[in-house]
A tleap script that builds the chain and sets N, CA, C and O, in Angstrom:
source leaprc.protein.ff14SB
mol = sequence {
  NMET GLY GLY CYS VAL SER SER GLN LYS ALA
  LYS SER LYS ALA ARG GLY ASP PHE GLY GLY
  GLU GLY GLU GLU PRO GLU ALA GLN GLY LEU
  GLY GLU PRO ASP CYS CYS ASP LYS GLN VAL
  SER LYS THR ALA LYS VAL ILE HIE MET ASP
  GLY TRP LEU GLN GLU PHE LYS HIE PRO VAL
  GLN ALA GLN ALA VAL THR SER GLN ASN PRO
  ASN CYS PHE LEU CYS SER TYR GLU SER LEU
  ASN ILE GLY THR CYS ALA PRO GLN LEU ALA
  ALA SER GLU GLU LEU GLN PRO GLY TYR ILE
  TYR PHE LEU MET PRO LEU SER TYR ALA HIE
  GLN PRO LEU SER LEU PRO ASP LEU CYS SER
  LEU ALA ILE LYS ALA THR SER ALA LEU ARG
  HIE ASN GLY VAL ASP PHE SER PHE ILE CASP
}
set mol.1.N position { 35.961 58.075 -23.882 }
set mol.1.CA position { 35.081 58.578 -24.531 }
set mol.1.C position { 34.017 58.892 -23.857 }
set mol.1.O position { 33.018 58.248 -24.177 }
set mol.2.N position { 33.877 59.743 -22.946 }
set mol.2.CA position { 32.368 60.138 -22.199 }
set mol.2.C position { 31.217 58.989 -22.529 }
set mol.2.O position { 31.461 57.783 -22.474 }
set mol.3.N position { 30.115 59.466 -22.830 }
set mol.3.CA position { 29.050 58.064 -22.835 }
set mol.3.C position { 29.282 57.938 -24.375 }
set mol.3.O position { 29.008 58.801 -25.209 }
set mol.4.N position { 29.746 56.905 -24.571 }
set mol.4.CA position { 29.800 56.537 -25.770 }
set mol.4.C position { 28.279 55.911 -26.623 }
set mol.4.O position { 28.174 55.724 -27.836 }
set mol.5.N position { 27.273 55.691 -25.623 }
set mol.5.CA position { 26.032 55.299 -26.070 }
set mol.5.C position { 24.915 56.194 -25.571 }
set mol.5.O position { 24.755 56.450 -24.378 }
set mol.6.N position { 24.240 56.601 -26.439 }
set mol.6.CA position { 22.985 57.416 -26.032 }
set mol.6.C position { 21.762 56.598 -26.367 }
set mol.6.O position { 21.762 55.701 -27.210 }
set mol.7.N position { 20.787 56.946 -25.696 }
set mol.7.CA position { 19.527 56.204 -25.849 }
set mol.7.C position { 18.452 56.884 -26.943 }
set mol.7.O position { 18.547 58.111 -26.950 }
set mol.8.N position { 17.740 56.501 -27.601 }
set mol.8.CA position { 16.722 56.902 -28.516 }
set mol.8.C position { 15.919 58.117 -27.832 }
set mol.8.O position { 15.845 59.247 -28.315 }
set mol.9.N position { 15.354 57.712 -26.671 }
set mol.9.CA position { 14.752 58.553 -26.116 }
set mol.9.C position { 15.435 60.052 -25.882 }
set mol.9.O position { 14.741 61.069 -25.868 }
set mol.10.N position { 16.630 60.065 -25.733 }
set mol.10.CA position { 17.441 61.126 -25.274 }
set mol.10.C position { 17.622 61.976 -26.867 }
set mol.10.O position { 17.519 63.201 -26.919 }
set mol.11.N position { 17.846 61.303 -27.861 }
set mol.11.CA position { 17.896 61.800 -29.245 }
set mol.11.C position { 16.443 62.519 -29.511 }
set mol.11.O position { 16.429 63.600 -30.100 }
set mol.12.N position { 15.298 61.948 -29.099 }
set mol.12.CA position { 13.962 62.265 -29.565 }
set mol.12.C position { 13.659 63.567 -29.000 }
set mol.12.O position { 12.853 64.368 -29.474 }
set mol.13.N position { 14.424 63.737 -27.857 }
set mol.13.CA position { 13.884 64.906 -26.899 }
set mol.13.C position { 15.013 66.058 -27.789 }
set mol.13.O position { 14.650 67.185 -28.125 }
set mol.14.N position { 16.062 65.635 -27.997 }
set mol.14.CA position { 17.214 66.877 -28.340 }
set mol.14.C position { 16.849 66.931 -29.949 }
set mol.14.O position { 17.148 68.006 -30.468 }
set mol.15.N position { 16.368 66.140 -30.657 }
set mol.15.CA position { 16.268 66.205 -32.089 }
set mol.15.C position { 14.799 66.096 -32.510 }
set mol.15.O position { 14.375 66.946 -33.294 }
set mol.16.N position { 14.082 65.252 -32.122 }
set mol.16.CA position { 12.683 65.167 -32.387 }
set mol.16.C position { 12.904 64.130 -33.660 }
set mol.16.O position { 12.172 64.323 -34.630 }
set mol.17.N position { 13.717 63.206 -33.717 }
set mol.17.CA position { 13.957 61.948 -34.829 }
set mol.17.C position { 13.424 61.031 -34.758 }
set mol.17.O position { 13.445 60.255 -35.714 }
set mol.18.N position { 12.615 60.686 -33.421 }
set mol.18.CA position { 12.042 59.696 -33.159 }
set mol.18.C position { 10.559 59.668 -32.711 }
set mol.18.O position { 9.924 60.647 -33.103 }
set mol.19.N position { 9.887 58.792 -32.000 }
set mol.19.CA position { 8.579 58.994 -31.830 }
set mol.19.C position { 8.251 60.181 -30.490 }
set mol.19.O position { 9.158 60.852 -29.997 }
set mol.20.N position { 7.032 60.258 -30.111 }
set mol.20.CA position { 6.977 61.351 -29.031 }
set mol.20.C position { 7.610 60.975 -27.598 }
set mol.20.O position { 7.906 59.828 -27.263 }
set mol.21.N position { 7.768 62.109 -26.822 }
set mol.21.CA position { 8.676 61.922 -25.820 }
set mol.21.C position { 8.376 60.983 -24.754 }
set mol.21.O position { 9.291 60.464 -24.114 }
set mol.22.N position { 7.061 60.713 -24.504 }
set mol.22.CA position { 6.186 59.596 -23.777 }
set mol.22.C position { 6.523 58.077 -24.192 }
set mol.22.O position { 6.109 57.149 -23.498 }
set mol.23.N position { 7.285 57.860 -25.342 }
set mol.23.CA position { 7.545 56.489 -25.803 }
set mol.23.C position { 9.056 56.064 -25.196 }
set mol.23.O position { 10.046 56.780 -25.341 }
set mol.24.N position { 9.059 54.882 -24.549 }
set mol.24.CA position { 10.300 54.562 -24.282 }
set mol.24.C position { 10.832 53.661 -25.301 }
set mol.24.O position { 10.165 52.912 -26.014 }
set mol.25.N position { 12.067 53.804 -25.298 }
set mol.25.CA position { 13.246 53.207 -26.364 }
set mol.25.C position { 13.162 51.743 -25.969 }
set mol.25.O position { 13.205 51.361 -24.799 }
set mol.26.N position { 13.035 50.921 -27.067 }
set mol.26.CA position { 13.326 49.276 -26.763 }
set mol.26.C position { 14.619 49.139 -26.710 }
set mol.26.O position { 14.941 48.170 -26.023 }
set mol.27.N position { 15.710 49.863 -27.270 }
set mol.27.CA position { 17.252 49.414 -27.228 }
set mol.27.C position { 17.750 50.810 -27.117 }
set mol.27.O position { 17.061 51.830 -27.102 }
set mol.28.N position { 19.209 50.699 -27.033 }
set mol.28.CA position { 19.703 51.930 -26.691 }
set mol.28.C position { 21.022 51.745 -27.646 }
set mol.28.O position { 21.684 50.708 -27.667 }
set mol.29.N position { 21.313 52.947 -28.458 }
set mol.29.CA position { 22.326 53.171 -29.466 }
set mol.29.C position { 23.482 54.071 -29.765 }
set mol.29.O position { 23.826 54.756 -28.801 }
set mol.30.N position { 23.924 54.178 -30.478 }
set mol.30.CA position { 25.212 55.147 -30.530 }
set mol.30.C position { 24.578 56.633 -30.752 }
set mol.30.O position { 25.238 57.620 -30.428 }
set mol.31.N position { 23.480 56.739 -31.227 }
set mol.31.CA position { 23.146 58.138 -31.476 }
set mol.31.C position { 24.280 58.725 -32.366 }
set mol.31.O position { 25.233 58.102 -32.833 }
set mol.32.N position { 23.953 60.210 -32.525 }
set mol.32.CA position { 24.565 61.081 -33.575 }
set mol.32.C position { 25.706 61.775 -32.751 }
set mol.32.O position { 25.304 62.624 -31.955 }
set mol.33.N position { 27.046 61.564 -32.802 }
set mol.33.CA position { 27.937 62.655 -32.170 }
set mol.33.C position { 27.659 64.129 -32.631 }
set mol.33.O position { 27.350 64.457 -33.777 }
set mol.34.N position { 27.803 64.887 -31.655 }
set mol.34.CA position { 27.510 66.304 -32.068 }
set mol.34.C position { 28.621 66.789 -33.136 }
set mol.34.O position { 28.447 67.729 -33.912 }
set mol.35.N position { 29.892 65.932 -33.046 }
set mol.35.CA position { 30.913 66.862 -34.076 }
set mol.35.C position { 30.545 66.301 -35.718 }
set mol.35.O position { 31.234 66.634 -36.682 }
set mol.36.N position { 29.457 65.490 -35.810 }
set mol.36.CA position { 29.023 65.001 -37.047 }
set mol.36.C position { 27.894 65.534 -37.698 }
set mol.36.O position { 27.189 64.877 -38.465 }
set mol.37.N position { 27.686 66.889 -37.361 }
set mol.37.CA position { 26.164 67.404 -37.559 }
set mol.37.C position { 26.281 67.384 -39.340 }
set mol.37.O position { 27.177 67.725 -40.112 }
set mol.38.N position { 24.814 66.768 -39.549 }
set mol.38.CA position { 24.880 66.851 -40.996 }
set mol.38.C position { 25.078 67.950 -41.788 }
set mol.38.O position { 25.532 67.829 -42.926 }
set mol.39.N position { 24.711 69.294 -41.183 }
set mol.39.CA position { 25.032 70.460 -41.846 }
set mol.39.C position { 26.250 70.904 -42.139 }
set mol.39.O position { 26.428 71.661 -43.093 }
set mol.40.N position { 27.271 70.471 -41.326 }
set mol.40.CA position { 28.703 70.679 -41.413 }
set mol.40.C position { 29.447 69.889 -42.297 }
set mol.40.O position { 30.411 70.337 -42.917 }
set mol.41.N position { 28.992 68.570 -42.399 }
set mol.41.CA position { 29.871 67.780 -43.321 }
set mol.41.C position { 29.135 67.350 -44.792 }
set mol.41.O position { 28.078 66.730 -44.912 }
set mol.42.N position { 29.783 67.733 -45.591 }
set mol.42.CA position { 29.384 67.614 -47.044 }
set mol.42.C position { 29.804 66.192 -47.520 }
set mol.42.O position { 29.459 65.984 -48.683 }
set mol.43.N position { 30.368 65.305 -47.005 }
set mol.43.CA position { 30.578 63.923 -47.657 }
set mol.43.C position { 29.853 62.936 -46.789 }
set mol.43.O position { 29.382 63.266 -45.701 }
set mol.44.N position { 29.768 61.717 -47.281 }
set mol.44.CA position { 29.267 60.589 -46.753 }
set mol.44.C position { 30.626 59.827 -46.233 }
set mol.44.O position { 31.690 59.826 -46.852 }
set mol.45.N position { 30.439 59.323 -45.252 }
set mol.45.CA position { 31.743 58.724 -44.506 }
set mol.45.C position { 31.699 57.120 -44.336 }
set mol.45.O position { 30.683 56.714 -43.771 }
set mol.46.N position { 32.313 56.478 -44.596 }
set mol.46.CA position { 32.443 54.973 -44.686 }
set mol.46.C position { 33.733 54.593 -43.643 }
set mol.46.O position { 34.880 54.968 -43.887 }
set mol.47.N position { 33.405 53.866 -42.553 }
set mol.47.CA position { 34.613 53.413 -41.734 }
set mol.47.C position { 34.682 51.830 -41.804 }
set mol.47.O position { 33.750 51.055 -41.592 }
set mol.48.N position { 35.862 51.548 -42.115 }
set mol.48.CA position { 36.206 50.053 -42.512 }
set mol.48.C position { 36.512 49.693 -41.079 }
set mol.48.O position { 36.796 50.466 -40.165 }
set mol.49.N position { 36.394 48.277 -41.047 }
set mol.49.CA position { 36.968 47.754 -39.609 }
set mol.49.C position { 38.296 47.758 -39.209 }
set mol.49.O position { 38.667 47.440 -38.079 }
set mol.50.N position { 39.081 48.145 -40.194 }
set mol.50.CA position { 40.537 48.218 -39.828 }
set mol.50.C position { 40.738 49.792 -39.499 }
set mol.50.O position { 41.862 50.263 -39.324 }
set mol.51.N position { 39.586 50.542 -39.432 }
set mol.51.CA position { 39.898 51.932 -39.028 }
set mol.51.C position { 40.267 52.961 -40.385 }
set mol.51.O position { 40.638 54.127 -40.245 }
set mol.52.N position { 40.120 52.407 -41.462 }
set mol.52.CA position { 40.452 53.321 -42.906 }
set mol.52.C position { 38.860 53.940 -42.845 }
set mol.52.O position { 37.840 53.376 -42.452 }
set mol.53.N position { 39.051 55.362 -43.401 }
set mol.53.CA position { 37.807 56.254 -43.396 }
set mol.53.C position { 37.908 56.684 -44.648 }
set mol.53.O position { 38.791 57.431 -45.069 }
set mol.54.N position { 36.674 56.053 -45.499 }
set mol.54.CA position { 36.379 56.556 -46.899 }
set mol.54.C position { 35.486 57.696 -47.270 }
set mol.54.O position { 34.335 57.543 -46.862 }
set mol.55.N position { 35.674 58.624 -47.828 }
set mol.55.CA position { 34.562 59.807 -47.965 }
set mol.55.C position { 34.338 59.709 -49.470 }
set mol.55.O position { 35.118 59.430 -50.380 }
set mol.56.N position { 32.991 60.032 -49.462 }
set mol.56.CA position { 32.478 60.259 -50.781 }
set mol.56.C position { 31.884 61.425 -51.024 }
set mol.56.O position { 30.846 61.622 -50.392 }
set mol.57.N position { 32.306 62.402 -51.887 }
set mol.57.CA position { 31.724 64.018 -51.965 }
set mol.57.C position { 30.755 63.932 -52.911 }
set mol.57.O position { 30.009 64.911 -52.939 }
set mol.58.N position { 30.489 62.918 -53.835 }
set mol.58.CA position { 29.328 62.723 -54.856 }
set mol.58.C position { 28.452 61.450 -54.386 }
set mol.58.O position { 28.809 60.467 -53.736 }
set mol.59.N position { 27.299 61.755 -54.877 }
set mol.59.CA position { 26.315 60.589 -54.544 }
set mol.59.C position { 26.912 59.224 -55.100 }
set mol.59.O position { 27.501 59.027 -56.163 }
set mol.60.N position { 26.625 58.428 -54.182 }
set mol.60.CA position { 27.066 56.903 -54.539 }
set mol.60.C position { 26.033 55.756 -53.697 }
set mol.60.O position { 25.629 55.849 -52.538 }
set mol.61.N position { 25.798 54.799 -54.569 }
set mol.61.CA position { 25.072 53.941 -53.720 }
set mol.61.C position { 25.658 52.846 -53.077 }
set mol.61.O position { 26.697 52.381 -53.545 }
set mol.62.N position { 25.109 52.321 -51.992 }
set mol.62.CA position { 25.927 51.326 -51.270 }
set mol.62.C position { 26.563 50.273 -52.135 }
set mol.62.O position { 27.688 49.857 -51.858 }
set mol.63.N position { 25.951 49.865 -53.077 }
set mol.63.CA position { 26.530 48.755 -53.851 }
set mol.63.C position { 27.706 48.894 -54.440 }
set mol.63.O position { 28.439 47.984 -54.830 }
set mol.64.N position { 27.932 50.337 -54.520 }
set mol.64.CA position { 29.582 50.627 -55.081 }
set mol.64.C position { 30.591 50.427 -54.010 }
set mol.64.O position { 31.763 50.280 -54.357 }
set mol.65.N position { 30.257 50.401 -52.672 }
set mol.65.CA position { 31.143 50.142 -51.680 }
set mol.65.C position { 30.995 48.431 -51.431 }
set mol.65.O position { 31.994 47.713 -51.409 }
set mol.66.N position { 30.000 48.050 -51.301 }
set mol.66.CA position { 29.812 46.481 -50.784 }
set mol.66.C position { 30.349 45.606 -52.131 }
set mol.66.O position { 30.765 44.459 -51.965 }
set mol.67.N position { 30.315 46.164 -53.350 }
set mol.67.CA position { 30.865 45.560 -54.360 }
set mol.67.C position { 32.535 45.298 -54.515 }
set mol.67.O position { 33.068 44.409 -55.177 }
set mol.68.N position { 33.101 46.197 -53.816 }
set mol.68.CA position { 34.405 45.990 -53.822 }
set mol.68.C position { 34.874 45.406 -52.337 }
set mol.68.O position { 36.042 45.392 -51.950 }
set mol.69.N position { 33.805 44.959 -51.635 }
set mol.69.CA position { 34.044 44.445 -50.075 }
set mol.69.C position { 33.148 43.280 -50.286 }
set mol.69.O position { 32.332 43.377 -49.370 }
set mol.70.N position { 32.832 42.158 -51.041 }
set mol.70.CA position { 31.899 41.264 -50.895 }
set mol.70.C position { 31.730 40.494 -49.783 }
set mol.70.O position { 30.711 39.805 -49.750 }
set mol.71.N position { 32.545 40.445 -48.795 }
set mol.71.CA position { 32.096 39.513 -47.627 }
set mol.71.C position { 31.459 40.766 -46.274 }
set mol.71.O position { 31.310 40.489 -45.084 }
set mol.72.N position { 31.219 41.953 -46.852 }
set mol.72.CA position { 30.786 43.013 -46.017 }
set mol.72.C position { 29.490 43.521 -46.217 }
set mol.72.O position { 28.851 43.192 -47.217 }
set mol.73.N position { 29.025 44.305 -45.354 }
set mol.73.CA position { 27.381 44.945 -45.474 }
set mol.73.C position { 27.775 46.460 -45.062 }
set mol.73.O position { 28.838 46.692 -44.487 }
set mol.74.N position { 26.874 47.449 -45.385 }
set mol.74.CA position { 26.984 48.753 -44.913 }
set mol.74.C position { 25.700 48.980 -44.039 }
set mol.74.O position { 24.581 48.605 -44.388 }
set mol.75.N position { 25.990 49.659 -42.820 }
set mol.75.CA position { 24.826 49.672 -42.011 }
set mol.75.C position { 25.452 51.490 -41.576 }
set mol.75.O position { 26.609 51.906 -41.637 }
set mol.76.N position { 24.198 52.233 -41.158 }
set mol.76.CA position { 24.335 53.565 -40.854 }
set mol.76.C position { 24.371 53.404 -39.255 }
set mol.76.O position { 23.746 52.682 -38.477 }
set mol.77.N position { 25.458 54.470 -39.078 }
set mol.77.CA position { 25.894 54.732 -37.588 }
set mol.77.C position { 24.744 54.857 -36.755 }
set mol.77.O position { 24.784 54.477 -35.585 }
set mol.78.N position { 23.542 55.448 -37.351 }
set mol.78.CA position { 22.637 56.030 -36.303 }
set mol.78.C position { 21.518 54.951 -36.111 }
set mol.78.O position { 20.637 55.130 -35.270 }
set mol.79.N position { 21.560 53.702 -36.986 }
set mol.79.CA position { 20.729 52.666 -36.949 }
set mol.79.C position { 21.100 51.370 -35.675 }
set mol.79.O position { 20.392 50.441 -35.287 }
set mol.80.N position { 22.333 51.739 -35.312 }
set mol.80.CA position { 22.955 50.902 -34.286 }
set mol.80.C position { 22.513 50.841 -33.015 }
set mol.80.O position { 22.624 51.879 -32.362 }
set mol.81.N position { 22.036 49.886 -32.489 }
set mol.81.CA position { 21.387 49.613 -31.203 }
set mol.81.C position { 21.726 48.523 -30.469 }
set mol.81.O position { 21.923 47.464 -31.065 }
set mol.82.N position { 21.857 48.593 -28.995 }
set mol.82.CA position { 22.114 47.343 -28.044 }
set mol.82.C position { 21.029 46.457 -28.358 }
set mol.82.O position { 19.903 46.824 -28.695 }
set mol.83.N position { 21.408 45.313 -28.236 }
set mol.83.CA position { 20.502 44.050 -28.470 }
set mol.83.C position { 19.743 44.050 -29.736 }
set mol.83.O position { 18.667 43.461 -29.629 }
set mol.84.N position { 19.983 44.524 -30.867 }
set mol.84.CA position { 19.675 44.290 -32.178 }
set mol.84.C position { 20.834 44.242 -33.171 }
set mol.84.O position { 21.956 44.744 -33.098 }
set mol.85.N position { 20.269 43.518 -34.100 }
set mol.85.CA position { 21.251 43.361 -35.436 }
set mol.85.C position { 21.344 44.508 -36.357 }
set mol.85.O position { 20.353 45.071 -36.822 }
set mol.86.N position { 22.617 44.852 -36.617 }
set mol.86.CA position { 22.820 45.945 -37.507 }
set mol.86.C position { 22.226 45.754 -38.768 }
set mol.86.O position { 22.689 44.936 -39.562 }
set mol.87.N position { 20.951 46.644 -39.088 }
set mol.87.CA position { 20.353 46.877 -40.393 }
set mol.87.C position { 21.030 47.058 -41.429 }
set mol.87.O position { 21.612 48.129 -41.598 }
set mol.88.N position { 21.102 45.921 -42.450 }
set mol.88.CA position { 21.816 46.374 -43.696 }
set mol.88.C position { 21.309 47.467 -44.421 }
set mol.88.O position { 20.082 47.514 -44.514 }
set mol.89.N position { 22.007 48.411 -44.989 }
set mol.89.CA position { 21.560 49.121 -46.060 }
set mol.89.C position { 21.203 48.439 -47.522 }
set mol.89.O position { 21.901 47.512 -47.933 }
set mol.90.N position { 20.106 48.928 -48.273 }
set mol.90.CA position { 19.851 48.228 -49.480 }
set mol.90.C position { 20.918 48.500 -50.359 }
set mol.90.O position { 21.705 49.435 -50.211 }
set mol.91.N position { 20.942 47.590 -51.374 }
set mol.91.CA position { 22.201 47.781 -52.395 }
set mol.91.C position { 21.841 49.170 -53.150 }
set mol.91.O position { 22.756 49.971 -53.346 }
set mol.92.N position { 20.910 49.381 -53.453 }
set mol.92.CA position { 20.191 50.665 -53.986 }
set mol.92.C position { 20.234 51.852 -53.369 }
set mol.92.O position { 20.081 52.898 -54.000 }
set mol.93.N position { 20.452 51.819 -52.030 }
set mol.93.CA position { 20.285 52.871 -51.030 }
set mol.93.C position { 21.587 53.908 -51.357 }
set mol.93.O position { 22.733 53.460 -51.401 }
set mol.94.N position { 21.280 55.367 -51.585 }
set mol.94.CA position { 22.272 56.067 -51.527 }
set mol.94.C position { 22.740 56.830 -50.132 }
set mol.94.O position { 22.131 57.447 -49.257 }
set mol.95.N position { 24.204 56.459 -50.375 }
set mol.95.CA position { 24.827 57.125 -49.066 }
set mol.95.C position { 24.591 58.672 -48.850 }
set mol.95.O position { 24.795 59.358 -49.852 }
set mol.96.N position { 24.254 59.232 -47.877 }
set mol.96.CA position { 23.885 60.888 -47.642 }
set mol.96.C position { 25.049 61.484 -46.852 }
set mol.96.O position { 25.580 61.000 -45.853 }
set mol.97.N position { 25.365 62.685 -47.518 }
set mol.97.CA position { 26.161 63.575 -47.007 }
set mol.97.C position { 26.073 63.769 -45.426 }
set mol.97.O position { 24.954 64.025 -44.980 }
set mol.98.N position { 26.861 63.699 -44.768 }
set mol.98.CA position { 27.019 64.194 -43.218 }
set mol.98.C position { 26.593 62.734 -42.631 }
set mol.98.O position { 26.186 62.739 -41.469 }
set mol.99.N position { 26.633 61.726 -43.182 }
set mol.99.CA position { 26.189 60.380 -42.459 }
set mol.99.C position { 27.462 59.608 -42.244 }
set mol.99.O position { 28.381 59.650 -43.062 }
set mol.100.N position { 27.504 58.937 -41.189 }
set mol.100.CA position { 28.607 57.971 -41.076 }
set mol.100.C position { 28.080 56.447 -41.467 }
set mol.100.O position { 26.898 56.162 -41.277 }
set mol.101.N position { 28.757 55.742 -41.873 }
set mol.101.CA position { 28.506 54.236 -42.088 }
set mol.101.C position { 29.458 53.611 -41.912 }
set mol.101.O position { 30.579 54.015 -42.223 }
set mol.102.N position { 29.122 52.011 -41.145 }
set mol.102.CA position { 30.126 50.927 -41.066 }
set mol.102.C position { 30.176 50.061 -42.134 }
set mol.102.O position { 29.118 49.685 -42.638 }
set mol.103.N position { 31.515 49.585 -42.672 }
set mol.103.CA position { 31.398 48.437 -43.366 }
set mol.103.C position { 31.747 47.511 -42.427 }
set mol.103.O position { 32.775 47.634 -41.761 }
set mol.104.N position { 30.951 46.550 -42.302 }
set mol.104.CA position { 31.004 45.272 -41.494 }
set mol.104.C position { 30.764 44.119 -42.192 }
set mol.104.O position { 29.925 43.910 -43.068 }
set mol.105.N position { 31.733 43.261 -41.627 }
set mol.105.CA position { 31.659 41.783 -42.201 }
set mol.105.C position { 30.351 40.982 -41.995 }
set mol.105.O position { 29.740 41.015 -40.927 }
set mol.106.N position { 29.914 40.198 -43.158 }
set mol.106.CA position { 28.539 39.575 -43.388 }
set mol.106.C position { 28.424 39.077 -41.905 }
set mol.106.O position { 27.474 39.379 -41.183 }
set mol.107.N position { 29.596 38.197 -41.469 }
set mol.107.CA position { 29.364 37.583 -39.884 }
set mol.107.C position { 28.601 38.080 -38.987 }
set mol.107.O position { 27.965 37.304 -38.275 }
set mol.108.N position { 28.480 39.546 -38.800 }
set mol.108.CA position { 27.924 40.432 -37.771 }
set mol.108.C position { 26.714 40.877 -38.256 }
set mol.108.O position { 26.232 41.883 -37.736 }
set mol.109.N position { 26.018 40.220 -39.320 }
set mol.109.CA position { 24.775 40.752 -39.976 }
set mol.109.C position { 23.532 40.219 -39.046 }
set mol.109.O position { 22.409 40.724 -39.052 }
set mol.110.N position { 24.038 38.851 -38.065 }
set mol.110.CA position { 22.675 38.258 -37.582 }
set mol.110.C position { 23.137 37.987 -36.086 }
set mol.110.O position { 22.786 36.986 -35.461 }
set mol.111.N position { 24.034 39.069 -35.532 }
set mol.111.CA position { 24.476 38.879 -34.426 }
set mol.111.C position { 23.787 40.238 -33.712 }
set mol.111.O position { 23.713 41.255 -34.401 }
set mol.112.N position { 23.339 40.253 -32.484 }
set mol.112.CA position { 22.556 41.249 -31.886 }
set mol.112.C position { 23.706 41.933 -31.315 }
set mol.112.O position { 24.650 41.284 -30.865 }
set mol.113.N position { 23.684 43.275 -31.304 }
set mol.113.CA position { 25.258 44.286 -30.975 }
set mol.113.C position { 25.050 44.244 -29.560 }
set mol.113.O position { 23.897 44.287 -29.130 }
set mol.114.N position { 26.198 44.151 -28.651 }
set mol.114.CA position { 26.112 44.405 -27.290 }
set mol.114.C position { 26.743 45.963 -27.000 }
set mol.114.O position { 27.099 46.718 -27.905 }
set mol.115.N position { 26.801 46.265 -25.628 }
set mol.115.CA position { 27.440 47.671 -25.213 }
set mol.115.C position { 28.829 47.657 -25.955 }
set mol.115.O position { 29.124 48.499 -26.803 }
set mol.116.N position { 29.700 46.574 -25.544 }
set mol.116.CA position { 30.753 46.446 -25.876 }
set mol.116.C position { 31.270 46.762 -27.618 }
set mol.116.O position { 32.215 47.460 -27.986 }
set mol.117.N position { 30.468 46.125 -28.314 }
set mol.117.CA position { 30.528 46.121 -29.726 }
set mol.117.C position { 30.179 47.522 -30.150 }
set mol.117.O position { 30.792 48.004 -31.103 }
set mol.118.N position { 29.149 48.297 -29.464 }
set mol.118.CA position { 28.906 49.651 -29.683 }
set mol.118.C position { 30.034 50.682 -29.417 }
set mol.118.O position { 30.360 51.576 -30.198 }
set mol.119.N position { 30.498 50.470 -28.394 }
set mol.119.CA position { 31.530 51.221 -27.679 }
set mol.119.C position { 32.626 51.040 -28.551 }
set mol.119.O position { 33.268 52.071 -28.753 }
set mol.120.N position { 33.091 49.841 -29.224 }
set mol.120.CA position { 34.044 49.706 -30.163 }
set mol.120.C position { 33.982 50.241 -31.490 }
set mol.120.O position { 34.940 50.686 -32.122 }
set mol.121.N position { 32.686 50.160 -31.903 }
set mol.121.CA position { 32.581 51.065 -33.076 }
set mol.121.C position { 32.354 52.412 -32.737 }
set mol.121.O position { 32.168 53.160 -33.697 }
set mol.122.N position { 32.326 52.847 -31.753 }
set mol.122.CA position { 32.410 54.492 -31.553 }
set mol.122.C position { 33.647 54.898 -31.494 }
set mol.122.O position { 33.866 56.067 -31.810 }
set mol.123.N position { 34.795 54.010 -31.063 }
set mol.123.CA position { 36.032 54.242 -30.707 }
set mol.123.C position { 36.665 54.146 -32.169 }
set mol.123.O position { 37.564 54.938 -32.451 }
set mol.124.N position { 36.283 53.312 -33.011 }
set mol.124.CA position { 37.054 53.466 -34.346 }
set mol.124.C position { 36.215 54.357 -35.055 }
set mol.124.O position { 36.718 54.779 -36.096 }
set mol.125.N position { 35.005 54.787 -34.769 }
set mol.125.CA position { 34.676 56.267 -35.762 }
set mol.125.C position { 35.427 57.525 -35.150 }
set mol.125.O position { 35.978 58.417 -35.795 }
set mol.126.N position { 35.327 57.404 -33.690 }
set mol.126.CA position { 36.486 58.720 -33.340 }
set mol.126.C position { 37.625 58.848 -33.651 }
set mol.126.O position { 38.124 59.919 -34.000 }
set mol.127.N position { 38.283 57.645 -33.563 }
set mol.127.CA position { 39.619 57.455 -34.260 }
set mol.127.C position { 39.918 57.690 -35.837 }
set mol.127.O position { 40.933 58.219 -36.290 }
set mol.128.N position { 39.080 57.307 -36.402 }
set mol.128.CA position { 39.160 57.603 -37.927 }
set mol.128.C position { 38.805 59.026 -38.313 }
set mol.128.O position { 39.372 59.532 -39.281 }
set mol.129.N position { 37.909 59.700 -37.623 }
set mol.129.CA position { 37.655 60.905 -37.763 }
set mol.129.C position { 38.747 61.692 -37.409 }
set mol.129.O position { 39.210 62.475 -38.238 }
set mol.130.N position { 39.175 61.605 -36.405 }
set mol.130.CA position { 40.376 62.504 -35.610 }
set mol.130.C position { 41.448 62.290 -36.504 }
set mol.130.O position { 41.943 63.298 -37.007 }
set mol.131.N position { 41.938 61.112 -36.826 }
set mol.131.CA position { 42.929 60.618 -37.997 }
set mol.131.C position { 42.943 61.548 -39.106 }
set mol.131.O position { 44.014 62.039 -39.462 }
set mol.132.N position { 41.574 61.915 -39.839 }
set mol.132.CA position { 41.252 62.361 -40.715 }
set mol.132.C position { 41.045 64.136 -40.528 }
set mol.132.O position { 40.762 64.809 -41.519 }
set mol.133.N position { 41.167 64.588 -39.564 }
set mol.133.CA position { 41.072 66.094 -39.190 }
set mol.133.C position { 39.892 66.516 -38.722 }
set mol.133.O position { 39.605 67.689 -38.961 }
set mol.134.N position { 39.103 65.835 -38.091 }
set mol.134.CA position { 37.934 66.458 -37.433 }
set mol.134.C position { 38.371 66.575 -36.143 }
set mol.134.O position { 39.045 65.781 -35.487 }
set mol.135.N position { 37.796 67.946 -35.755 }
set mol.135.CA position { 38.453 68.595 -34.642 }
set mol.135.C position { 37.106 68.366 -33.265 }
set mol.135.O position { 35.981 68.863 -33.234 }
set mol.136.N position { 37.642 67.624 -32.460 }
set mol.136.CA position { 36.773 67.193 -31.242 }
set mol.136.C position { 37.001 68.192 -30.008 }
set mol.136.O position { 36.378 67.953 -28.973 }
set mol.137.N position { 37.822 69.247 -30.058 }
set mol.137.CA position { 38.304 70.039 -28.995 }
set mol.137.C position { 37.053 70.896 -28.507 }
set mol.137.O position { 37.111 71.434 -27.401 }
set mol.138.N position { 36.056 71.018 -29.212 }
set mol.138.CA position { 34.736 71.631 -28.783 }
set mol.138.C position { 33.847 70.891 -27.852 }
set mol.138.O position { 32.953 71.441 -27.210 }
set mol.139.N position { 34.095 69.751 -27.807 }
set mol.139.CA position { 33.264 68.472 -27.131 }
set mol.139.C position { 33.562 68.728 -25.637 }
set mol.139.O position { 34.764 68.811 -25.386 }
set mol.140.N position { 32.812 68.856 -24.708 }
set mol.140.CA position { 32.912 68.606 -22.985 }
set mol.140.C position { 33.552 67.424 -22.640 }
set mol.140.O position { 33.693 67.121 -21.455 }
savepdb mol mol.pdb
quit
């Protein structure tokens, strides 16, 4: 899967999502795959650890998902970085169309993520999206 990890610095140059170009990133993360452009997708996607992809076409709060999975928490794909713990979404936070979220076991909440962890999550996301009809043929 090509480069499964991108730096925040690269992301800031490409999209202007983070601080100025002169700032060095403190950690590296998954970044956002080009295939998941927020303008294209109209659903919020939750990837479960078993690879199941759950899509929400209508607004839903994080607690709607976590209440059905009490030993898990939600985190945004974009917020995952090497060497940091996955930030948990607040129960009242609304899942955003075009974003990918992971439903992770609470046991992961206080463990810094490693490069293999992030690559494993990227593979799960790619597999779940491909299994559900996302076309990756346009990616180099």
